[in-house]
C-alpha positions in Angstrom: 5.0 29.5 -1.9 6.9 26.8 -1.2 5.7 23.3 -0.9 4.5 21.8 2.4 5.0 17.8 2.6 3.4 16.2 6.1 4.1 12.8 7.4 1.6 12.0 9.8 3.2 8.7 11.6 6.4 9.5 10.7 8.1 7.1 13.6 7.5 4.4 10.8 10.2 2.9 8.8 9.0 4.1 5.3 9.8 7.5 6.8 13.1 6.0 5.9 12.4 5.6 2.4 10.6 9.0 2.3 13.8 10.3 2.9 15.8 9.1 0.4 13.7 9.5 -2.0 12.3 13.4 -0.7 16.4 14.0 -0.8 16.8 12.6 -4.0 14.6 14.1 -6.8 15.7 17.9 -6.8 11.9 19.2 -7.6 11.5 18.8 -3.4 14.3 21.2 -3.0 13.4 24.4 -1.0 10.5 22.6 0.2 9.1 22.0 3.7 8.8 19.0 5.4 6.5 18.4 8.7 7.1 15.2 10.4 4.5 14.4 13.1 4.7 11.5 15.7 3.1 11.1 19.2 6.7 10.7 20.6 8.2 13.4 21.0 11.7 11.6 21.7 11.3 8.9 18.6 10.3 12.4 16.3 13.7 14.1 17.8 15.1 11.6 16.3 13.4 11.6 13.3 14.2 15.3 13.1 18.0 15.3 13.8 18.2 12.3 10.9 16.4 14.8 8.4 18.1 17.9 9.5 21.6 15.9 8.9 21.2 14.6 5.9 19.4 18.3 4.3 23.2 19.7 5.4 25.0 17.5 4.2 23.4 17.2 0.5 22.4 20.8 0.7 18.6 20.4 -0.6 17.8 23.8 1.7 14.6 21.4 3.1 12.9 23.9 6.3 12.0 20.3 8.5 9.7 20.7 11.1 8.2 18.1 14.0 5.2 18.3 15.8 3.3 15.9 18.0 0.1 18.0 17.0 -1.4 17.4 13.4 -3.4 20.1 13.1 -0.3 22.2 13.8 1.9 20.7 11.1 -0.8 20.4 8.5 -1.2 24.2 8.2 -1.0 25.3 4.6 0.0 21.7 3.8 0.1 20.1 -0.1 0.7 16.9 0.5 -0.4 14.6 3.8 1.5 11.6 3.4 -0.3 9.1 6.2 1.8 5.6 7.6 -0.5 5.2 10.6 -0.9 1.8 12.4 -3.0 1.5 15.3 -0.8 -1.0 17.9 -0.4 -2.4 14.6 2.2 -5.4 16.2 -0.3 -6.4 18.7 -3.4 -6.3 16.9 -2.5 -7.6 13.6 -1.3 -11.0 15.8 -5.0 -10.5 17.3 -6.7 -10.6 14.0 -5.2 -14.0 13.1 -6.3 -15.1 16.3 -9.5 -14.3 16.2 -10.1 -15.8 12.5 -8.4 -18.8 13.8 -10.7 -19.2 16.5 -13.4 -19.4 14.3 -12.1 -22.0 11.4 -11.1 -19.1 9.3 -7.1 -19.5 8.3 -5.9 -16.1 6.1 -2.6 -15.5 5.1 -2.3 -11.7 5.0 -4.7 -11.0 8.0 -5.3 -7.3 7.5 -6.6 -6.1 4.4 -9.7 -8.3 3.6 -12.4 -10.6 5.4 -12.6 -10.7 9.2 -9.3 -9.4 9.7 -10.1 -6.8 7.3 -13.1 -5.3 9.3 -11.2 -5.4 12.5 -8.4 -3.1 11.1 -11.3 -1.1 9.7 -13.0 -0.6 12.9 -9.7 0.7 14.7 -8.4 2.7 11.5 -10.9 4.3 10.1 -12.0 6.2 13.1 -8.6 8.1 12.8 -8.2 8.5 9.1 -11.8 10.3 9.8 -10.5 12.5 12.2 -7.7 13.6 10.4 -9.6 14.4 7.8 -12.1 16.4 9.7 -8.7 18.3 10.4 -7.6 18.5 6.9 -11.3 19.9 6.0 -10.4 22.4 8.9 -7.2 23.5 7.8 -5.7 22.9 4.7 -9.0 21.7 2.3 -7.2 21.8 -0.8 -4.4 19.4 0.4 -4.1 16.0 -1.3 -3.4 13.2 1.2 -1.7 9.8 0.0 -2.2 7.1 1.9 0.2 4.4 2.1 -1.5 2.8 5.1 -3.9 -0.5 5.5 -6.7 -1.6 5.0 -5.9 0.8 2.3 -8.9 0.7 0.0 -11.6 -0.1 3.0 -9.9 3.5 4.3 -9.9 5.0 1.0 -13.5 4.1 0.4 -14.7 5.7 3.9 -12.6 8.9 3.1 -14.2 9.5 -0.5 -17.9 8.6 0.4 -17.4 10.2 4.0 -15.4 13.5 3.5 -14.8 16.0 1.2 -10.7 15.5 1.2 -8.9 14.9 -2.1 -7.2 11.4 -1.5 -5.1 8.8 -3.2 -4.1 5.5 -2.0 -0.5 3.7 -3.3 0.9 0.4 -3.0 4.2 -1.0 -4.3 2.4 -4.1 -5.2 2.9 -3.4 -8.9 7.0 -3.3 -8.5 6.8 -6.5 -6.3 4.9 -8.6 -9.0 6.9 -7.1 -11.8 10.2 -8.3 -10.3 8.9 -11.8 -9.9 8.0 -11.7 -13.2 11.4 -10.6 -14.1 12.9 -13.6 -12.1 10.3 -16.3 -13.7 11.7 -15.1 -17.3 15.2 -15.2 -16.4 15.8 -11.2 -17.2 16.4 -9.8 -13.7 19.9 -8.6 -14.4 20.1 -4.7 -14.8 21.1 -3.8 -18.6 24.8 -2.5 -17.6 24.2 0.5 -19.7 21.2 1.9 -18.2 23.3 0.9 -14.7 25.7 3.9 -15.3 23.4 6.2 -16.8 21.4 5.6 -13.4 22.8 8.2 -10.7 20.2 6.1 -8.3 21.8 2.8 -7.4 19.3 0.0 -6.8 19.6 -2.6 -4.4 17.0 -4.2 -3.0 13.0 -5.1 -4.1 13.3 -3.0 -7.1 13.0 -4.1 -10.7 15.1 -4.3 -13.3 13.1 -2.8 -15.6 13.4 -4.8 -18.5 9.7 -5.5 -18.6 6.5 -3.6 -18.5 2.9 -4.4 -17.1 -0.4 -3.6 -17.1 -2.5 -4.8 -14.4 -6.3 -3.8 -13.0 -8.2 -5.1 -10.4 -8.4 -4.0 -6.9 -5.9 -3.3 -4.3 -3.8 -6.8 -3.2 -5.9 -8.4 -5.8 -4.9 -7.2 -9.4 -4.6 -9.1 -12.6 -1.6 -8.6 -15.0 -3.8 -7.6 -18.0 -0.2 -7.5 -20.6 3.5 -8.3 -20.0 5.8 -7.2 -22.8 9.3 -6.8 -23.1 10.3 -3.6 -22.4 13.0 -2.9 -25.7 11.3 -5.2 -28.0 7.6 -4.8 -26.8 7.5 -8.9 -27.1 4.3 -10.7 -25.9 5.8 -12.3 -23.2 2.6 -13.4 -21.3 3.1 -17.0 -23.4 6.5 -17.4 -22.0 5.2 -16.5 -18.2 2.3 -19.7 -18.6 5.0 -22.2 -20.7 7.7 -21.3 -17.3 4.8 -22.1 -14.4 4.3 -25.2 -16.4 7.7 -25.9 -14.0 6.9 -24.7 -10.3 10.5 -25.0 -9.6 11.2 -22.2 -11.7 8.4 -19.7 -9.7 10.1 -17.8 -7.7 9.5 -18.0 -3.5 6.2 -16.5 -2.8 4.4 -16.8 -6.2 3.7 -20.3 -6.5 0.1 -20.1 -6.0 -0.3 -17.0 -7.9 1.1 -19.3 -10.4 -1.3 -21.9 -9.9 -4.2 -19.2 -9.9 -3.0 -17.9 -13.2 -3.4 -21.5 -14.9 -6.4 -21.7 -13.4 -8.2 -18.2 -14.7 -5.4 -17.2 -17.5 -3.8 -14.1 -16.0 -1.4 -13.7 -13.4 -2.4 -12.2 -10.0 -0.5 -9.2 -8.2 1.3 -8.9 -5.6 2.1 -12.1 -4.0 0.9 -15.2 -3.0 0.3 -14.1 1.0 -2.1 -11.5 -0.5 -3.8 -13.3 -3.5 -4.9 -16.1 -1.5 -6.8 -14.2 1.0 -9.2 -12.9 -1.9 -9.2 -16.3 -4.0 -12.0 -18.5 -2.0 -10.7 -21.5 -3.4 -8.0 -21.3 -1.0 -7.7 -23.8 2.1 -5.4 -24.7 4.4 -5.4 -28.1 3.4 -3.6 -26.9 0.0 -1.2 -24.6 2.3 1.7 -27.0 1.6 1.6 -27.9 -1.8 2.2 -24.1 -2.4 4.6 -23.6 0.8 2.0 -21.0 2.1 2.4 -20.1 5.6 0.3 -16.9 7.5 2.6 -13.9 7.6 5.1 -13.7 10.3 4.6 -10.7 12.1 7.3 -10.8 13.9 9.6 -10.1 11.1 7.1 -7.2 10.2 9.5 -4.0 10.0 6.8 -1.5 9.8 6.9 0.9 13.2 10.4 2.1 15.3 10.8 3.1 18.7 13.3 6.1 19.7 15.9 3.7 20.4 16.0 2.6 16.7 15.5 5.7 15.0 18.3 6.9 17.5 20.8 4.1 15.6 19.6 4.7 12.3 20.3 8.5 13.0 23.9 7.7 14.6 24.5 5.2 11.5 24.5 8.6 9.4 27.3 10.2 11.0 29.6 12.0 8.0 28.0 14.1 4.5 29.5 10.8 2.3 27.8 8.5 4.4 24.6 10.8 4.0 25.0 11.4 0.4 25.6 7.3 0.0 22.3 6.8 2.1 20.6 9.0 -0.3 21.9 7.6 -3.6 20.1 4.2 -2.3 17.1 2.8 -3.1 16.7 -0.1 -0.9 12.9 -0.8 -1.6 10.9 -0.4 -4.6 8.6 2.4 -3.8 6.9 5.1 -5.9 5.0 6.9 -3.3 7.0 10.4 -3.0 6.8 10.4 -6.7 2.7 10.9 -6.7 3.4 14.2 -4.8 6.8 14.6 -7.3 4.4 14.2 -10.4 1.9 16.3 -9.3 4.6 19.2 -8.5 5.7 19.2 -12.3 3.7 21.0 -15.1 3.2 18.0 -17.1 0.7 14.5 -16.9 2.8 11.9 -15.9 1.9 7.5 -16.4 1.7 6.1 -13.1 1.5 2.1 -12.7 -0.7 1.7 -10.2 -2.8 4.0 -8.0 -5.7 3.3 -6.2 -8.4 5.3 -7.0 -12.8 5.6 -7.5 -13.1 3.3 -10.2 -15.6 6.0 -12.2 -15.7 3.7 -15.3 -12.1 2.8 -15.9 -12.9 -0.9 -15.6 -16.3 -0.5 -17.2 -17.4 -4.0 -15.6 -16.8 -3.4 -11.9 -19.6 -0.4 -10.3 -18.4 2.9 -10.8 -18.7 3.3 -6.5 -15.6 0.7 -6.1 -12.2 1.3 -5.1 -9.8 -0.2 -7.7 -6.3 -0.2 -8.6 -5.5 0.8 -12.0 -2.7 2.6 -13.8 -3.2 6.5 -13.8 -2.4 9.8 -15.5 -1.2 12.1 -12.7 -0.1 15.9 -13.1 -0.6 19.2 -11.4 -4.5 18.8 -11.0 -4.1 15.6 -9.5 -4.8 11.8 -10.7 -7.1 10.1 -13.2 -7.8 6.5 -13.7 -6.5 5.2 -17.3 -9.5 3.8 -18.8 -8.8 -0.1 -18.6 -12.2 -1.1 -20.6 -13.7 -4.8 -19.2 -11.6 -7.3 -17.0 -11.8 -10.4 -18.6 -15.7 -11.8 -17.3 -13.7 -14.7 -15.2 -12.6 -11.5 -13.2 -15.1 -9.9 -12.3 -16.8 -12.1 -9.3 -13.9 -12.0 -7.4 -13.4 -7.8 -7.6 -16.8 -6.9 -8.1 -17.8 -8.8 -4.3 -14.8 -8.0 -2.8 -14.9 -4.1 -3.8 -18.8 -4.0 -2.9 -17.6 -5.9 0.6 -15.2 -2.8 1.3 -17.8 -0.2 0.6 -20.1 -2.0 3.6 -17.2 -2.1 5.5 -16.3 0.9 5.1 -19.9 2.3 6.2 -19.8 0.2 9.1 -16.5 1.7 10.5 -17.5 5.1 10.2 -20.9 4.6 11.8 -20.7 2.0 14.2 -23.2 -0.1 12.3 -23.4 -3.6 14.0 -25.9 -4.1 11.2 -23.2 -3.5 8.2 -20.4 -5.1 10.0 -22.2 -8.6 10.0 -23.4 -8.2 6.5 -19.8 -7.6 5.4 -19.3 -10.7 7.4 -22.1 -12.8 5.8 -20.9 -11.8 2.3 -17.5 -12.8 3.0 -17.1 -16.5 0.8 -14.6 -17.5 3.8 -17.4 -17.2 6.5 -19.7 -20.5 6.4 -22.5 -19.6 8.3 -24.4 -17.5 10.2 -23.6 -18.6 13.5 -19.6 -18.4 12.9 -20.1 -14.4 11.3 -22.1 -13.4 14.5 -20.1 -15.4 16.8 -16.9 -13.4 14.8 -18.4 -10.1 15.4 -19.0 -10.7 18.6 -15.2 -11.5 19.2 -14.1 -8.6 17.3 -16.1 -6.1 19.1 -15.3 -7.3 22.9 -11.6 -6.8 21.7 -11.7 -3.7 20.0 -13.4 -2.3 23.6 -9.9 -1.2 24.1 -9.6 0.8 21.1 -11.0 4.2 19.5 -13.7 3.2 17.0 -17.5 3.9 16.5 -19.1 1.1 17.9 
């Protein structure tokens, strides 16, 4: 039977990158692609785009479109999920609620009070999706690329039987930043000529190798090496960050964290700062920090936007050029590709249940570590101990993640309050209680378990 890949939430901008990858690697030839979008007009444009590219590159893919995910996931092997619940509006609200109570996040959708709010809305939907997977295609792999990633994963792995892996492209973002810091961001001409894939934007040059470990949106670079010579580049990183002018935009706070803790954090300032509780808005200016500009987010597309994309890819040459480009470093589809192959392959960063991969963190938390992927799934690489100074940050947020996951699944006000009380950015009981009341009041308009 041919491989079937399902994309739930295919109205996401990420589907653009997904199609570029799908039509790039021959392992996907002849597979079935099932797109799931609750809006028919938008779905029609997505299908038109996929079918046109398919015909132009002669990939022999069967493209399906569904508004009902239960129809789509029949006989599925891999299910990708890009769903977001009214993301632009609710993301702005998370900033607003946090700021009202004297909390000033920079990312505001993965961790802390905003992470709890996002979980309230996303986890119940994911539980319903997982129930469908259990009923219809229990052997399928669910590959997540939506936030709050670790909290959704914790809920799925504890409360369902679904096989689940989480992916985030942060490892490529920090690798690219370090290449810039080290003046090693030029792509080798010989490699460029030998590489059939044109790499344009937000993709590392491949001149350094990194090993990172931690939790989603707060990993730590344990090793940085020259990919050709094997030279340890950490001393040069620590030397270069002494000059703030050498540090790439979006990594000045990360550089400061490296000075303080001895290890460079990943993936970028706006993510890392929401985890490290020495952060205070009084130092925002010192490191050029500012809350994420939500209006600039490109994650969702309406039918008109998808029509514009589909209309722009109007000849075979344009379609082939589109496929040849990899505009954003993004390994998501490689998870399925590696599983489809017959060999075990190294993968630089996946979100998985710890199970001893980081030996001085509890086994029941979600970690982001290198992994080995093969036909039977993914297994975390054993990292050993994290440096002791890094453990409290990952351990506390990892445990809060589990509490938030349970709270969102069960609709437990008690657990939700406990999660806020444990959050180092929440200063006292009164603030925690008032925060929770505002969250619950706002989320009355959404499908939650509360």
